[in-house]
N, C-alpha and C positions, 0 to 999 in steps of 0.2 A: 951262982952265976947262971946255972942252967935255967932256973925259974925266971930270972930277969929276961933271959933270951926268949923264953916262951911268951912272956907277957908282951914283949915288944912285937913279937910276931902277931899275936892276937890283936893287939892294939892297932897294928898296921893294917890288919885285914879289916877290922871294924872301921878304921878311918877311911880306908879305900872304899868300903861299902857305903859309908855315909856320903862320901864325895860323889860316888856314882848315883846314889839315890837323890842327892841334891840336884845334880845336873839333869837327871830325868824329870824331876819335878818342875825345874825351871823350863825345860823344853816343853813339857806337857802344858804348863800354864800358858806359855807363849803361843803354842799351837792353838789352844782354845781361844785365846784373845784374838789371834789372827783370823780364826774362823768366824768369830763374832763380828769382827770389823767387816769381813768380806760379805756378811749376810745383811748389812745395813741397806735399806731401800734406796738410799741416795745413789748407789752404784747403778741400780736399774734406771732411776730417773735420769742420771747423766747419760746413760747409753741411749735411752729413748729420745732424749732431747737432741743428741747428736744425730741419731738416725732420722728424726723428723726434719731437722735442718737440711740434711743431705737430700731427703726426699723432696723437700720444697724446691731445691735448686734443680732437681730433675723433673719437676712438674708432676710428681707422684704422691704428693701429700694427701690427696683425697683418698688414696688407697689405704692409708694408715688410720684414717678417722672413721669413727662410727657415728652416723648421723641419726637424729631422732626420726622415728616413723611418724610422718605427718600427712594429713590430707592436703594436697597442694593444688590450688587452682591453676588451670592452664594459663591464666592471665598473670601469674606471678613471674613468669619468665625464669631467669637464673636466680634462684633464691639465695644461693651462697656466693654469687659472683663478687660482691663487694667484700665479703669475708676473705676470700682467697686473694683478692687484690691487696688487702691489708697484710695478710701473711707474707706475701712475696716481697713486701717492702720493708720487712723487719731487718735491722742491721745487727742486733744483738739479742741473744736469748739467755734467760736465766730462769730459775724456778724456785718455788718455795711451797711448803706444805699448806694446804688450804682446808684440810678436813677437821681442824681443831685439835683436840687432845690425841695423843699417840694411841694407836691400836695395834695389837699384835697380828690381827687378821686382815685388816683393810685400811688402806691409806689413799688419800687423794692429794695430788700435787698439781699446782698450777704452773703452766709454762707461760712465761711472760715475754712478750716481744716488745722491745724498747719500752719496758715498764708497764705494758698493758696486758692484762690477763686475756689470752687468746685460746689456750688449749687446757683441758683438764685431763690429767692422767690418773687412772684408777689402778691401784696395785692390790693384789691379793696374796696371802701367805698360804702356800701349799702344805707346809709342815713346820711345826714349832717344837723345839726341844731345849732343855736346860743343860747348861754346861757349868762346871765349877760350882754347881749348886746355887748359883745366883744369876747367871746370865742366860737369856733366852735367845736362841738362834732361830731365825725364820728363813724360810725359803720363799722369797718374793718373786712374783711374776706379774707381767703386765695384764691387766684385766679390761683394758679399753682406753682408747684415746678419743676424747669427745671435743667437738668445737665449743668453745666458751662463748656462746651467743644466746641472746634471749629471743625466742620465736614467739611473736604475738599474732593471734588470729584476728582478722578484721572482716567486716562486712561493708560493702560499698554499694551506694545507690546512684543510678544515673536516670534522671527523668527528662524525657525529650518529647516533642510533639510526634504524633503518628507520622511515619514516613521518613523520619530522620535516621541517620546511620551513626552507630557508636563503635569506637575502637578503643581497646585498652591494651597497652603494650604491643600495638600493631595488629592485634587480633580482633576480628569483628565480634561484637556482642549481639547475639540474636536470641529470640525467644526460646529456641531449643538448644542453646549452647550449654556445654557442661558447666556445672556449678553456677547456673544462672536460672533465676525464676523471674517472672514478670507479671505485672498487673496493668490493666488498661482502664482509664477513667477520663471522661470529658475530653476525648481526643488526644490524651497524652499516654505514653507508655513509660512505666517505671521498671527498670532492670535492677535486680538485686544480685550482686556478685558475692558469693560466699567462699570460705576457705582461703581467703587472701592473707598473706603474711606481711603486707605493707599496704599503704594507701596510695593509689595512683591517680594521676590526672587522666581524664578521658579525652579523646578527640571526637568531636561531634560535627557531622556534616548534614546540611539540609538536603532535601530531595533533588536539588540541582547541583549537588557536589560542592557547595560553598562551605568552607570551614567556619565554624562558629567559635567565638570566644566563649570560654566556660568559666563558671564560678564553682569553686570547690569549698564547701562548708563542712570541713572535718569528715569527708567521705560521702557527702551528699552533693552530687554534681548536677548542675543545671546549665543549659546553654544561655548565654546572654543574648536575648532576642528582643525585637521591637514588635509589640502586639498591637494590631489594628482592629478596629471595630467601626465600620463605616456603612452608612445607608446612602446610596446615590441613585440618580435616575436610571431607568432601564437602559437608556442608550449609552451610558458611560462604559468605557472599557478601562480596566485597571490592570497594570502590568508591573511586574517586579523584575527589573533588569532583563527585559525582553520576554519574560514568560507571562502570558495572559492568565489572570487569576479568575477563578470561578466563584460566583456569589450565589446567594439564595434569594429568589424572588419573593417579595412580600407585598403587603398592602401599600406601604409607603415608598416602595422602590426595591432595589436590590441590596441585600445586606452582605457585606464582606467581613468575615472574621478570620484572621490569619496572623501568623507570626513570621517574621522575616529577619534575616541577618542585616538587611539594609534598613536605614532609618528613614527612607523615603521611597515613594512609588510614583510611577507615571500615571496620571489621570487624563483620559481623553474623552471628549464628549461625542465622538462619532461624527463631528462636523468639521474636523480639521483643527479644532482648538485643543490645546493640551496644557497641562501645568504639572510641575513636580510638587507632590504633596508630601509634607513632613508632619509627623505627629504634632498636633496642636495648631496646625495651620487652619485658618478660617477660609474655606472654599465655598463660595455661593453659586449655586446653579440657578439660572434664570429661565423663565418661560417668556416668549414674546409672541405678539400677534400683530397683524397689520392687514389693512384692506386696500385693495386697488381695483380700478376698473380693468376688466379683462382685455381692454384695448391697449393697456400698458403691458410692457414686458418686464420681468424681474429675473435677475440672475444672482446666484450666490455661489461663487466659486464653481466647483464641479458638481454641485448638488442639483438634483432634479427637484426644483421648487414645487412642482405640481404634487409631489408626495405630501406636502403639508397643507394642501387645500382642505378647508373644513366646511365651506358653504358658499353658495352663490345666491345673490338677490338681484332682482331687476328693480332699479330705481323707479318710483311711482311715476315720475314725469315721462318715462319712456313707454309706459304701459300701452298707450293708444297707437304706438307706431311700429310695433314689432312685425306687423304684416307688410310693412313697406320697406323695412331695412333691418339688418341685423344690428339691434341696439345693444350697447355694452352693458354687461352685468358687473356688479361689484363683487369681487372675490375676496373671501377672508382666508388668511393663512395663519396657522399656529405652529410654532416651533418650540419644542419643550426640551429642557435639560441642556442648556448652553452654559459654557464657562465664560463666555463674553458675548456681547451683543453682535449680531451678524452684520457684516458689511455688505449691503445689498447694492446691486447695480440696476437702477430702474430707468427705463426709457418710456416716455409718454406716448400718446396716440399719434403724435407728430414726429416721433423718432428722436426727440430731444432728451438729454439726460435730466433726471429729476433728483434733487437732493432732499432726502427725508431723514429726520432725526426722531429717534424713539423718545417718547415722553412717558415715563413710568411703564416702559417696555411695550409701548403701543404707538402706532400712528395710523392715520387713515387719509386716503385721497379718494374723495367721493365724486369729483367732477372731472370731466374731460379737460384737456388743455386746449384752450381756444386761441385762434389767431386774432390779432388786433383789428384786422381789416378783412372785408369780404373780397375774395379773389376776383380779378377783372373778368374772368370767364363767366362769372355769374352776374355781376353788375352790368355787363355789356348786354345781357338779355333782359334782365328785370332788376328794378331797384326795390329790394325788400322793404325799404322804409316807406315807399309810396303805398305798398299794399297795406302796411300797418296803419298808415294815415287814414285809409279808407275805413279800416276797422274802427279807428278812433272816432271818425265822423259818424259812423253808424251808431256807436254807443251813445252819443249825445244828440241823436236825432237830427244830425246836420247833413245827412247823405240824401241825395236826390233819388227818386225812384219809388216804386210802389212798396208797400209794407215797410214804411220808414227807411227805405233805401236798401232793403235786403235783396231786391231784384238786381241792384248794382253790385252789392257786396259778394253775392254768391259766385260771381265771376273770378273772385280772388281766393275762393275757398275750394277745398276738395270735397266733392259730394260723397256722402256716405260715411263721413267721419263723425265722431262724437262732437267735434268742434263745429262742424257744419250744422248738425242738429240743434246744438245749443243756440247758435246764432239765429237759426230759423224760428225756434220757439220764442226767443227773446223778442223777435220782431212782431210777435202776435200778442204781446202783453202790454199793459199800460205802463210798466216800469220805464219803458223807453222814452216816455214823454215827460219824465220828471224834470229834465233840464231844457225843456223846449223854449222857455221864456228867456232867451238870450240872443245876442247878435254879435257881430264883429268877432267871428271865430278866426283865430290865427295861431299857427304853429310857431312858437318862438324859440324852441330849443329841440334839437334832435341829436342822437348819438347812437352809433352802431359799434359793437365790439364782440369779442369772444365767439368768433366764427368756429364752428365745429362741423366737420364732415363725417357723416355716418356711412354713406355710400355715394355712388355717383348720382343718386336721385334724391337723397335726403340730406339736409344740413340744418343746423340751428344757429342762431345768433342772438345776442342780447340787444334789444332796441329800447331806447329811452326817448320818449316824446313828451314835450310839455306844450300844452295848448291853452291859450287864453280865451276867455269868453266874457262878453259884457252882458250883465243882467239887465233886463228891461224893467220899466217901472210898473208893469202890471203883474209882476210876480206875486202870486197869492200865498206868500209865505212870510215869515218874520224876518227873512234875510234882508239885509240892507241892499239897496241898489249899488252896483259897482262891478269890478272885475273879479272873476274867479278863474281858477286854473285846474285843468284836467291833466293828470299825469299818467302815462303808461310806462311801466318799467318791468318788462317780462322777457323771458326766453321764448322766441318764436321758432317753430319748426316749419320747414318748407319742403314741399314735394315738387319734383320736376314733372311738368305736364307739357309734353311737346318741347317748345322752346321757352316756355314760361315756368316760373316758380310760384306756386300757390301756397297759401297758408294751410298747414296741416294741423296746427294746434299751437297752444302756448302754455307756458308754465310761469305763473307770476313769481317774481323775485321778492324775497322777504327782505325788507329793509332792516339793517342792523340798528 
């Protein structure tokens, strides 16, 4: 009995020990399992995700992120502005591993906002040990929180004419600006903007501050301009919305080469004429010339027409009378570079308006304007026709007096004039007797017109006389016996001598 009692005691002790050892093993294993579970990186990821979400709400998310070290152009502005705007709009966050296969030392997790990868979390293991012979326990810590964005570096070019202003993101682009280099060629400047992390549109302004439309061809920006290349007369003035343009003088005129925001310019000829010129328009500049007696007056708006005088000539028929009166010269005017024919206001030597039309950009008035009748103050003293009749009779040897009537004729002439000398010489030749074999002389037609006054002492008029003569039968020629007619049709000039008007000379009229 005593041996059974001892056995029971020992058995009980062993059983109790076994139970104690079993409980300890279970606790030991459970503790190790709990430690392994607690060391999983998901706990760190959960914590970081929660902290990041809270920081976003407080506007402190940027303090938790590590941004890449970049060369950033000042023209980039807020490089991460759109990124933070997207972060702040997230309604739900979750995560998953993005580093691929599992690693005991380093893990990368992606934080997804509304399903989009926005942040990358890097974890590192400070210590790793094995428990239960098969499980590895790591001590994970946060190694960095990085924005999940792709940063691309760009280079942008802006080419503008010299003198134009360029702005990118509100900042001026100049030759010495940071992250800017420039080249100049053919009057253009090309700005190269480096270290950009996006492509931007530029604002371009011309020298007068007008904003230009721009064309952006994948980062090569040029303003949309209208280019002009014109050669115009020297007197032309070209202006672009009120600003007078400068040109370069050449052999054919003044050349204008420029670019403008406007598709048209104002073209003025300096004479009050203007036109709006658009590219492709056909604008013709004309040169005109005209000739007038200087006894006429010509006006052209507010212009001083005398500026365009290019020459003066004295008509041949006035050459012998310049010592007796101020005879009219013919004046030539030339006006160049007109957008349209000038509208001239012309008054003749009698003060009457004269209408003249250009024919192939030219017109000429060579004669004075005459009156149809001789004024009474002259005809009351002397009848010019009577004087010319004496001259007609002298020419056909029908005038009484010595030297074939010259002694009578000279009383109607002005001594010392070329005309007087001509008549005197004619009276001494045999030519005067060629028509002596006639009789029955009679003036059958006479006409006076085109009276022109040159001074109080000199005038001219056109006189037409038709005289009939009957040939006698002793004419020693082959001409048949009968009536012949002698016609005078000339412009006669008269000089006042006392109360009489004497013949100063004549200019034969040419029959059409």
